[in-house]
VEXDRENTI-958420 format. One record per residue (C-alpha): residue number from 1; residue in one letter; y, x negated, z. Coordinates in steps of 0.05 Angstrom, whole numbers, m for minus. Layout:
N
<site><num>NUM</num><residu>a</residu><Y>Y</Y><X>X</X><Z>Z</Z></site>
...
***
This chain:
31
<site><num>1</num><residu>m</residu><Y>m308</Y><X>371</X><Z>698</Z></site>
<site><num>2</num><residu>e</residu><Y>m329</Y><X>301</X><Z>737</Z></site>
<site><num>3</num><residu>q</residu><Y>m271</Y><X>250</X><Z>752</Z></site>
<site><num>4</num><residu>l</residu><Y>m275</Y><X>193</X><Z>700</Z></site>
<site><num>5</num><residu>d</residu><Y>m310</Y><X>125</X><Z>730</Z></site>
<site><num>6</num><residu>a</residu><Y>m261</Y><X>63</X><Z>713</Z></site>
<site><num>7</num><residu>t</residu><Y>m317</Y><X>37</X><Z>686</Z></site>
<site><num>8</num><residu>t</residu><Y>m332</Y><X>96</X><Z>625</Z></site>
<site><num>9</num><residu>i</residu><Y>m246</Y><X>95</X><Z>612</Z></site>
<site><num>10</num><residu>m</residu><Y>m252</Y><X>18</X><Z>601</Z></site>
<site><num>11</num><residu>m</residu><Y>m305</Y><X>23</X><Z>558</Z></site>
<site><num>12</num><residu>v</residu><Y>m280</Y><X>84</X><Z>520</Z></site>
<site><num>13</num><residu>a</residu><Y>m218</Y><X>44</X><Z>509</Z></site>
<site><num>14</num><residu>g</residu><Y>m248</Y><X>m9</X><Z>488</Z></site>
<site><num>15</num><residu>l</residu><Y>m289</Y><X>24</X><Z>437</Z></site>
<site><num>16</num><residu>i</residu><Y>m223</Y><X>56</X><Z>405</Z></site>
<site><num>17</num><residu>l</residu><Y>m190</Y><X>m13</X><Z>413</Z></site>
<site><num>18</num><residu>i</residu><Y>m254</Y><X>m46</X><Z>376</Z></site>
<site><num>19</num><residu>i</residu><Y>m255</Y><X>16</X><Z>322</Z></site>
<site><num>20</num><residu>g</residu><Y>m187</Y><X>8</X><Z>302</Z></site>
<site><num>21</num><residu>i</residu><Y>m183</Y><X>m71</X><Z>291</Z></site>
<site><num>22</num><residu>i</residu><Y>m247</Y><X>m61</X><Z>240</Z></site>
<site><num>23</num><residu>f</residu><Y>m211</Y><X>m2</X><Z>206</Z></site>
<site><num>24</num><residu>d</residu><Y>m148</Y><X>m31</X><Z>209</Z></site>
<site><num>25</num><residu>w</residu><Y>m165</Y><X>m107</X><Z>195</Z></site>
<site><num>26</num><residu>p</residu><Y>m189</Y><X>m97</X><Z>121</Z></site>
<site><num>27</num><residu>h</residu><Y>m118</Y><X>m59</X><Z>101</Z></site>
<site><num>28</num><residu>n</residu><Y>m81</Y><X>m131</X><Z>145</Z></site>
<site><num>29</num><residu>r</residu><Y>m123</Y><X>m177</X><Z>106</Z></site>
<site><num>30</num><residu>k</residu><Y>m108</Y><X>m154</X><Z>35</Z></site>
<site><num>31</num><residu>k</residu><Y>m43</Y><X>m179</X><Z>36</Z></site>
***
């Protein structure tokens, strides 16, 4: 396995964060 680039880590982290926000947003808004 090659070492992960900082940009790759940032991109993956950002993607996970965005997906998490999108999936959590409707549940938080319904209350």
